[in-house]
Every structure is written in structure tokens, then in C-alpha cells.
C-alpha positions as CSV (number, residue, x, y, z in Angstrom):
1,M,125.7,105.4,44.4
2,K,124.9,101.7,45.3
3,T,127.0,102.5,48.5
4,L,124.4,105.0,49.6
5,K,121.9,104.0,48.7
6,L,122.5,101.0,50.7
7,L,123.3,103.2,53.9
8,F,120.2,105.1,53.1
9,V,118.2,102.1,53.2
10,A,120.3,100.8,56.3
11,L,119.4,104.3,58.3
12,M,115.3,104.4,57.4
13,F,115.3,100.9,58.7
14,L,117.5,101.8,61.9
15,I,114.8,105.2,62.4
16,V,111.8,102.8,61.5
17,N,113.0,100.3,64.3
18,V,113.0,103.2,67.3
19,Y,109.7,104.5,66.2
20,I,108.5,101.1,66.7
21,Q,110.6,100.2,70.2
22,A,109.4,103.9,71.2
23,Q,105.9,103.0,70.5
24,D,106.5,100.0,72.6
25,N,107.8,101.4,75.7
26,E,104.5,104.1,75.9
27,P,101.2,103.5,77.9
28,Q,98.3,102.1,76.1
29,Q,95.7,105.5,75.3
30,E,92.2,103.3,75.9
31,P,90.2,103.3,78.8
32,V,91.8,101.6,81.8
33,F,90.1,98.8,83.0
34,E,91.8,98.3,86.6
35,I,94.5,99.8,88.6
36,V,96.1,98.1,91.6
37,I,99.6,99.8,93.5
38,S,102.1,97.6,95.0
39,G,101.9,97.6,99.5
40,D,104.5,100.0,100.2
41,G,102.0,102.5,97.6
42,Q,104.9,103.5,95.3
43,V,104.3,101.7,92.6
44,L,101.2,101.5,90.1
45,A,99.7,98.7,87.7
46,V,97.3,99.9,85.5
47,D,95.4,96.6,83.4
48,Y,93.3,98.0,80.1
49,S,92.2,94.0,79.6
50,T,94.7,93.6,76.8
51,K,97.9,91.8,76.7
52,Q,99.7,94.9,78.2
53,I,100.2,95.8,82.0
54,D,101.8,99.4,82.3
55,L,103.9,100.3,85.6
56,F,103.6,103.7,86.8
57,D,105.3,105.6,89.9
58,A,102.9,106.5,92.4
59,N,104.6,109.7,93.7
60,D,104.3,111.5,90.1
61,G,102.6,109.2,87.6
62,S,105.7,108.9,85.2
63,L,105.8,106.0,83.5
64,I,107.7,103.0,84.9
65,T,108.0,100.0,81.9
66,V,105.5,98.5,79.7
67,I,104.7,94.8,80.0
68,E,103.8,92.3,77.1
69,L,102.1,89.2,78.5
70,P,101.4,86.3,76.5
71,E,97.5,85.9,77.2
72,F,94.6,88.7,77.8
73,V,94.7,89.8,81.5
74,Q,91.2,89.2,83.7
75,R,92.9,89.8,86.9
76,I,96.4,92.1,88.6
77,T,97.7,92.2,91.9
78,L,101.3,93.9,92.5
79,S,104.0,92.7,95.4
80,P,104.6,94.8,98.3
81,T,107.6,96.6,96.1
82,G,105.8,96.6,92.8
83,D,108.7,94.2,91.4
84,R,106.5,91.2,90.7
85,F,102.4,91.0,90.4
86,V,100.2,87.8,90.1
87,W,97.4,88.0,87.2
88,T,95.0,86.0,86.0
89,D,93.8,85.1,82.0
90,G,91.0,83.8,80.2
91,T,91.4,80.3,81.0
92,G,91.6,80.6,85.0
93,S,95.2,80.2,85.0
94,V,97.5,82.4,87.9
95,H,100.8,83.7,86.8
96,L,103.7,85.2,88.6
97,Y,105.6,87.8,86.6
98,D,109.1,89.3,87.9
99,V,109.3,92.6,86.6
100,V,113.0,92.6,87.4
101,T,114.0,89.6,85.0
102,M,110.6,89.9,83.3
103,T,109.8,86.1,83.1
104,D,106.5,84.8,83.5
105,S,105.3,81.6,84.9
106,I,102.5,79.2,85.9
107,L,101.4,79.6,89.4
108,I,98.5,77.6,89.4
109,Q,97.4,75.9,86.2
110,G,93.7,76.9,85.8
111,G,90.7,75.2,83.6
112,A,88.6,73.8,86.1
113,I,87.0,77.3,87.3
114,L,87.8,80.8,86.9
115,T,88.8,82.7,89.5
116,G,87.4,85.6,91.2
117,P,89.4,88.9,93.0
118,I,93.0,88.1,93.9
119,A,95.1,90.0,96.6
120,W,99.1,90.2,97.2
121,N,99.6,90.9,101.1
122,P,101.2,94.4,101.2
123,V,103.9,92.7,104.0
124,N,104.9,89.4,102.8
125,D,104.3,87.0,99.9
126,L,100.7,85.5,100.9
127,L,98.0,85.7,98.1
128,A,94.7,85.5,98.8
129,I,92.5,84.4,95.8
130,A,88.3,84.1,95.3
131,W,86.9,80.9,94.0
132,G,83.5,81.6,94.3
133,Q,82.0,81.9,97.7
134,D,85.4,80.9,99.1
135,V,89.0,82.4,100.0
136,E,92.0,80.6,99.6
137,I,96.0,82.0,100.5
138,Y,98.8,80.5,98.6
139,D,102.7,81.1,100.0
140,I,104.2,82.5,96.6
141,S,107.5,82.2,98.4
142,S,107.0,78.2,98.4
143,G,107.7,78.1,94.3
144,I,105.5,77.4,91.5
145,R,102.9,75.0,92.1
146,E,99.5,72.9,90.0
147,W,96.1,73.5,91.0
148,P,95.2,70.9,93.1
149,N,98.4,69.8,94.1
150,D,100.1,71.4,97.2
151,Q,96.3,72.9,98.9
152,P,96.4,76.2,100.8
153,T,95.3,77.5,104.0
154,F,91.8,77.7,103.5
155,L,88.9,80.3,104.4
156,A,85.5,79.2,104.6
157,S,82.9,81.4,104.2
158,D,79.8,81.1,106.3
159,I,77.6,82.8,103.8
160,S,76.0,81.3,100.2
161,S,77.0,84.3,98.2
162,R,80.2,84.8,95.9
163,V,83.2,87.1,97.1
164,V,83.4,89.9,94.1
165,R,86.0,92.3,96.6
166,L,89.1,91.2,98.4
167,A,91.3,93.7,100.7
168,W,94.1,92.5,103.5
169,S,94.7,94.9,106.2
170,P,97.6,97.4,106.0
171,N,99.8,95.6,108.3
172,G,98.6,92.3,106.8
173,E,96.9,90.6,109.4
174,Q,93.6,90.4,108.2
175,L,91.4,90.2,105.3
176,A,88.2,91.2,104.6
177,T,86.1,90.0,102.1
178,S,82.9,91.6,100.6
179,H,80.2,89.0,99.1
180,Y,76.9,89.3,96.9
181,A,74.7,87.1,95.2
182,T,70.9,87.1,94.4
183,S,68.7,84.1,94.1
184,T,68.2,82.6,90.9
185,I,64.9,82.4,91.4
186,D,63.6,85.7,92.7
187,P,66.4,88.5,91.6
188,T,64.6,90.7,94.2
189,L,66.2,88.3,97.1
190,I,69.6,89.5,97.3
191,R,72.6,88.0,99.7
192,R,75.5,90.7,101.1
193,A,77.7,90.7,103.6
194,I,81.2,92.3,105.0
195,Q,83.7,90.0,106.6
196,V,86.8,89.6,107.8
197,W,89.3,87.5,109.0
198,D,92.5,86.8,111.0
199,N,95.3,85.9,108.8
200,F,96.7,83.9,111.5
201,L,93.6,81.6,111.8
202,G,92.4,81.2,108.1
203,T,91.9,77.6,108.3
204,T,88.7,75.6,107.2
205,G,86.2,76.1,109.1
206,S,87.1,79.5,110.6
207,I,85.2,82.0,112.2
208,P,85.5,85.8,110.8
209,I,86.2,88.1,113.6
210,M,83.5,90.1,112.1
211,M,80.8,90.6,109.8
212,D,78.0,92.3,108.8
213,E,75.4,91.1,106.5
214,T,73.8,95.3,105.6
215,Y,76.5,97.0,103.6
216,G,78.3,94.0,101.9
217,G,78.5,92.9,97.7
218,G,80.9,96.6,96.9
219,S,83.7,97.8,96.8
220,I,85.7,98.0,100.4
221,A,88.6,99.7,101.7
222,W,90.7,99.7,105.0
223,S,91.9,103.2,107.0
224,P,95.5,103.4,107.0
225,D,95.8,102.8,110.4
226,G,93.7,99.2,109.7
227,T,90.7,100.3,112.8
228,R,88.0,101.3,109.9
229,I,86.7,99.9,106.8
230,A,84.8,102.1,104.1
231,M,82.1,99.8,102.6
232,L,80.3,100.7,99.1
233,P,76.9,98.8,99.2
234,S,74.5,100.4,95.9
235,D,73.7,103.5,96.5
236,E,75.5,104.0,100.0
237,I,78.7,104.4,102.0
238,A,79.5,103.4,105.4
239,V,82.4,103.0,107.6
240,Y,82.7,100.4,110.4
241,D,85.1,100.5,113.3
242,L,86.5,97.1,113.9
243,V,87.3,98.1,117.5
244,L,84.1,99.6,118.6
245,D,82.5,96.6,116.4
246,E,80.1,98.9,115.0
247,I,79.4,101.3,112.0
248,I,80.5,105.1,113.1
249,A,79.0,106.7,109.7
250,E,77.2,106.4,106.8
251,A,75.4,108.6,104.2
252,V,73.3,108.1,100.8
253,F,74.6,108.9,97.2
254,E,72.3,111.6,95.5
255,E,73.1,109.7,91.8
256,Q,74.0,106.3,91.3
257,Y,75.2,103.3,91.8
258,S,79.0,103.5,92.5
259,A,81.6,100.9,92.0
260,T,85.0,101.8,93.7
261,I,86.3,103.5,96.9
262,A,89.8,104.2,98.5
263,W,90.7,105.7,101.4
264,S,94.3,107.7,101.5
265,P,96.9,107.0,102.6
266,N,96.5,110.5,104.9
267,G,93.5,109.3,106.7
268,D,91.6,112.1,105.7
269,Y,89.5,111.5,102.6
270,V,88.0,109.1,100.9
271,A,87.6,108.7,97.6
272,T,84.5,107.1,95.4
273,G,83.8,106.3,91.3
274,G,81.1,106.3,89.5
275,R,80.0,109.3,86.6
276,T,81.5,112.0,89.3
277,V,84.5,111.3,91.7
278,R,83.8,112.4,95.0
279,I,86.1,113.0,98.0
280,W,84.2,112.9,101.1
281,D,86.1,113.6,104.4
282,A,86.7,110.2,106.2
283,N,85.5,111.1,109.6
284,V,82.1,112.5,108.7
285,L,81.2,111.4,105.5
286,E,80.3,114.5,103.8
287,V,81.3,115.2,100.4
288,I,83.8,118.2,100.1
289,A,84.8,118.1,96.6
290,T,84.2,116.6,93.1
291,I,85.8,115.8,90.0
292,P,84.2,115.0,87.0
293,A,84.3,112.4,84.8
294,N,83.4,111.2,81.2
295,N,82.5,107.4,82.1
296,N,81.7,105.1,85.2
297,V,84.7,105.4,87.7
298,R,85.5,102.0,88.4
299,T,88.8,102.5,89.8
300,I,90.7,104.8,92.4
301,H,94.1,105.2,94.1
302,W,95.8,108.0,95.5
303,S,99.4,109.1,95.8
304,P,101.6,108.6,98.7
305,D,101.5,111.9,99.8
306,S,97.3,112.2,99.2
307,Q,97.9,115.1,96.7
308,Y,96.8,113.0,93.6
309,I,94.3,110.9,92.5
310,F,94.8,107.4,89.8
311,S,91.6,106.9,87.8
312,N,90.0,106.1,84.9
313,I,87.4,109.1,84.6
314,G,89.1,109.6,80.9
315,N,89.1,107.6,78.2
316,D,92.6,107.6,76.7
317,G,94.9,105.7,79.9
318,L,95.3,106.5,83.5
319,S,94.0,109.9,84.5
320,I,95.8,111.9,87.1
321,S,93.8,114.6,89.1
322,P,95.1,116.9,91.8
323,N,92.8,116.5,95.3
324,P,90.4,118.8,95.1
325,A,90.3,118.8,98.6
326,L,93.2,120.5,99.5
327,N,92.4,123.6,97.3
328,D,89.1,123.7,99.4
329,E,90.9,123.8,102.4
330,E,93.1,126.9,101.6
């Protein structure tokens, strides 16, 4: 009888342990803070502003793995193939996590100033980090370092407003920065701009190859061919053509401020967030479909075939929505 009891206890322990492990390998069912995508568009990383990061297959939304980190995550960006990611914690330290070896290391020791947006180049190991109004470019492949040693390439901003968004061009040769600031004395005085920098000329004192002082301060997204930038300031949306060096389309939102914008991989659509996800015709900036949301949608990405939209429209984790524009075109 004693042997049977021991076997029963051991069996129950095994069942509980398997259950706990299964729970640990499930994606979080809570509001999503941020979604980022790998440079090749194949892997999604979902940040809940907790210590857990979930990686998903961007083709079908299936879970790849669950990662537990030692600190709460502030920002995150994926490598070109999604096998590594850089993340920042509440102390301003910048970490490098290797998904294959499951190891975490400090890339830059924090403590001086909190980091702003971060963005991994989609084709190489260059990392853009915003510190206030300036952006610095680090070569991750050169090894781990401690701030302020091994100084990075420095992109000097020529406007006195903080960087709120970073976006590499699809070929990784240019970096767009979105700037926004208000005066502490007079809040009605708003300073904003969009700048585009040549990656290979990004040294101290460099001049942006494009600048627009009207549509800055919001989310930005490159077209798949890298010739246009969709910009989202306040209650407006605009598309800037870098070849023509001018705004080629613009529209005004009917409702509220939208916090995010994403260009579809096929180049046909632009998706914007807010209380309603809007799908725009990228050529004429007309809304052709919508997706209702339960809360303010602040993060959006597309599947590689433009069939699905990944977002935070719900409160229970990653949301996957079929692209409604495809149904409207049938």
C-alpha cells in the first residue's frame, strides 16, 4: 500500500509539473504593449510590458517560443531573421538576447539616461538607439560593450525635439526619425519633424537627406520599395515621395488621433490604428475597409502575404485579423 501511495504522489507531481511547464509555454492572455517584426518579415515578437516575450510565426500567427527575461521590458527590436533581439529595461540598460542559446547579456550598461525608440537594421547588425533628440548607431557584431566606451556612429539631430519613432528603410541604407516636442512654457508651441538620414553618412554634424517640419511627431512606415514614407501626425495621414521630394497624398481622420501605421508588404495598403483599424488604399489614401477594436490600437504588423493583420485590438493577447480589404475587392 505504501508503494502505491508513493507511486500516486510521484504521478501527481509529474502531472502538476507537466501542467506548469505547459502553462509557461503559452502566450500571455493580456493586453499587448508592442509588436515588432524581424527584418525578413517572418517572426513577430510580442511585448506585454512584463518580463515575458512571445515569439510568433508571422505567416500564420502560431507560437514559436515563450521567453522569460530578468527585468521588465521597456523596448524591443528583432534581428533580421528573428534569432536574436535587443531589449531595454527600466534602468536604461540595453540587452542582447540570443533565442537559440537562450542567453541574455548586457550590450550597453544603463543608469545615465533612459533609451527612447530602438530599431535593428533589417539586413545587418546595426542598431539605432534614440537618446533624447539624438540617434546613435551601434554595430552589434563588434561585441558587448559598456557605456560610454566604444563610441557609436552618431546621427546629430538639427532640431530641438525628442525622437519618438525610428524606421529603417527596407534595404537598410536609410533611417527615418520622427521628432516631437512641446514648450514647457507654452504648450501650444509644438515642434515636430520627419528626417531621413543616409546610414553611411551618419556622422556627427551630418545633414539629413530629407526633412519635413509639418508631419513629424507620429508613427512612420516605409513602402516596401523604399521610395515613400507614410507619416501619421495627430489626426492626419500623409505619404512623402523621396524621389519627387514632396508630399504626394494626404488625408484627415474623421475621429481620433491614431498611434500607429504599417505599410502592407505588397505595397497596396496602409493600416492605421486607433479605436478603429483603418485599411487605406496606399495610392490615393482612401479608407477601403475597417476593423473594430476594443481599445486603442497602438501597434500593427502585416503577414508577409498581406493576408492578415496582427494587432492589439483585444485585451487577451495577440489579435490576428484577416485583411478585410481583400474581401471588399472580390
